[in-house]
C-alpha positions, 0 to 999 in steps of 0.5 A: 471483524469482518464477517462473510459477506464483507470478505467477499466485498468488491472493496475487499477483493479490489484491497487484497489485489492492490496488495499483491501487486504492491508485494509483487513490485517491492519483491521485483525492487528489493531482489532484481534491482539490487541484483542487476544494478552491478551493471550500471558501473559508472560514477554519480558525483563520489559514488558509484551508480549502482550503490546509488540506485540500490540504496537511494532509488528502493528507499524512494520507491519503498515510500511511493508504493506506502503512500499509493496503498494509504491514498488507494484505500482511503479513497475506496473506503470513503467510497464504500461508507458514501455507497452505505450511507446512500443505502441506509446500511450502518458500518460493519462494527469494528468490535472495539468499544467506544471511544472515550472523550478526552477532556 
């Protein structure tokens, strides 16, 4: 569970901003691109380009958003853990019981 100091940490604030920016990109891709895709009225293969762009391009963008979030969050988390280890602080407890070894 996050403590008051963890919520005010620079890493937590950066993750909140990253989440907000990626949600804004998601909203623009979901509503804006689909709305304006009708103006792209030429044929791409057997399908209209607007259909391909709205249906396939947005799925690829959503996957890209997920990859960007995962990569940046993992990088920031590892940097934060490295700094905690160098300063002698222990990482915050998650409250979960310790994992049992698999036999």
